[in-house]
C-alpha positions in Angstrom: -45.5 34.6 57.8 -48.3 35.3 59.3 -48.7 33.4 63.6 -50.6 30.6 62.8 -53.3 29.2 65.5 -53.0 25.5 66.4 -55.4 23.4 68.0 -54.4 21.0 70.7 -55.0 17.7 68.1 -52.8 19.6 65.4 -49.9 20.6 68.0 -50.2 16.9 69.3 -49.6 15.6 65.6 -47.0 18.5 65.2 -45.2 17.0 68.2 -45.2 13.4 67.0 -44.1 14.5 63.5 -41.1 16.2 64.5 -39.9 13.7 67.0 -40.0 10.7 64.3 -38.8 13.3 61.6 -36.3 15.5 63.9 -37.5 18.4 61.7 -39.2 21.7 62.9 -42.6 21.9 61.7 -44.0 25.3 61.0 -47.9 24.4 60.6 -50.1 21.3 60.3 -53.7 21.4 58.5 -55.9 18.4 59.3 -59.5 17.5 57.7 -61.0 14.0 57.0 -59.1 12.1 54.5 -55.5 14.0 55.2 -53.1 15.5 57.4 -50.5 18.2 55.9 -47.4 19.6 57.5 -45.7 22.5 56.4 -41.8 22.2 56.3 -39.0 25.2 56.1 -37.8 25.3 52.6 -35.1 23.0 52.0 -35.9 20.2 54.8 -38.8 18.6 52.7 -36.2 15.3 52.0 -35.8 14.7 56.1 -39.3 15.2 56.8 -40.0 12.5 54.0 -37.5 10.3 55.5 -35.0 7.8 53.8 -37.6 5.7 51.5 -40.8 7.7 52.8 -40.1 6.2 56.0 -41.7 9.3 58.5 -44.5 9.4 56.5 -45.2 5.7 56.7 -45.0 5.8 60.0 -47.3 9.0 60.4 -50.2 7.5 58.1 -50.0 4.5 60.3 -49.9 6.5 63.3 -52.8 8.6 62.3 -54.5 6.6 59.9 -54.7 9.2 57.3 -52.8 10.2 54.5 -50.2 12.2 55.0 -48.4 15.1 53.0 -45.6 16.8 53.3 -45.3 21.0 51.6 -42.4 22.6 51.7 -42.7 26.3 52.6 -41.6 29.3 49.9 -41.5 33.0 50.7 -42.1 32.7 47.1 -45.8 32.6 47.1 -46.0 31.3 43.7 -43.3 28.4 44.4 -45.1 27.5 47.5 -48.5 27.4 45.1 -46.7 24.7 43.1 -45.6 23.2 46.4 -49.0 23.1 47.6 -50.5 21.1 44.5 -47.2 19.1 43.8 -46.6 16.6 42.3 -49.3 17.8 40.0 -47.8 19.7 37.3 -49.0 23.0 36.9 -48.5 25.2 33.4 -48.2 28.5 35.3 -49.0 30.6 38.3 -49.4 34.4 38.3 -50.9 36.4 41.6 -52.8 39.7 41.3 -54.7 42.2 43.4 -58.1 42.7 42.6 -60.2 45.1 44.1 -59.4 44.3 48.1 -59.3 40.3 47.1 -55.1 39.0 46.6 -55.9 36.2 44.0 -53.9 33.4 43.0 -54.1 32.3 38.9 -53.4 28.9 38.2 -53.2 27.7 34.7 -53.4 24.0 34.0 -53.5 20.9 31.8 -57.3 19.8 31.1 -55.8 16.5 31.9 -54.9 17.5 35.8 -58.5 19.2 36.5 -59.4 16.1 38.4 -56.6 16.0 40.5 -56.7 20.0 41.1 -59.8 20.1 42.4 -60.4 17.0 43.9 -63.6 15.3 45.0 -66.4 18.2 45.2 -63.4 20.8 45.5 -61.7 19.2 48.5 -58.1 19.7 47.1 -58.8 23.4 46.3 -60.4 24.0 49.3 -57.3 22.8 51.5 -54.7 24.8 49.1 -57.2 28.1 49.8 -56.9 27.4 53.5 -53.4 27.0 53.3 -52.5 29.8 51.4 -54.7 31.6 53.7 -53.0 30.9 56.9 -49.2 31.8 55.5 -49.9 34.3 52.7 -52.5 37.5 51.8 -54.0 35.1 49.3 -57.5 35.3 49.5 -59.0 33.3 46.5 -57.2 30.9 43.9 -59.0 31.1 40.3 -58.0 27.5 37.9 -57.9 28.3 34.3 -58.1 25.2 32.2 -56.3 25.4 28.8 -58.2 23.5 26.2 -55.8 23.2 23.4 -57.9 21.0 21.1 -61.1 23.5 21.4 -58.3 26.3 20.0 -57.3 24.2 17.3 -60.5 23.5 16.2 -61.8 26.9 16.4 -58.6 27.7 14.2 -59.4 25.1 11.6 -63.1 26.2 11.4 -62.2 30.3 11.5 -59.7 29.7 8.3 -62.2 27.4 6.2 -65.2 30.2 6.8 -62.8 32.9 6.0 -61.1 31.5 3.4 -63.6 28.8 1.5 -61.7 28.5 -1.1 -59.2 25.3 -1.9 -55.7 25.3 -2.6 -56.5 24.3 -6.2 -59.1 26.9 -6.5 -56.6 29.5 -5.6 -53.7 28.5 -7.4 -55.8 28.7 -10.5 -57.2 32.3 -9.5 -53.5 33.9 -9.2 -52.7 32.2 -12.5 -55.7 33.7 -14.1 -54.9 36.9 -12.3 -51.4 36.3 -13.7 -52.3 35.9 -17.2 -54.6 39.2 -17.2 -52.0 41.4 -16.0 -49.3 40.2 -18.7 -51.9 40.3 -21.4 -52.4 44.4 -20.5 -48.5 44.9 -20.1 -47.8 43.4 -23.7 -50.7 45.7 -25.4 
């Protein structure tokens, strides 16, 4: 993990949260609406607290929504943890030129949650990834199964315009023609 530079405000928030949760915090990311704390793998339960009490206390103190994200050396797992509880269909990482790009495949139903208002959730995720990994970009792939099904249906109609009944009749006629030629 790379060294992370923290502001005074982030250091103060980390100190407060470490005191109430009794868990070491690796990083703190602030924006206008949220505070996100990164904790070591396996410490997320203790950080959240029984019934979410630590998070509730921190939200009251900071006046913002508090997110706890579990760090992982496995970048794909870390990306899933950043977007949790949103289900990601698939995550893979690829080097594209000089950039390391994270590809996230999602269902269209969760698109709004992944992007957030004006892309804020995606921007926050990228900020976290840049601080803890070598990933420089996130590409979101929205799988649209309805369009694929419609395309297949229309494609088959255009390619094979005959109905099943006319197809059966033509098969029967060709088999009759074959049997006539064989008997002669």
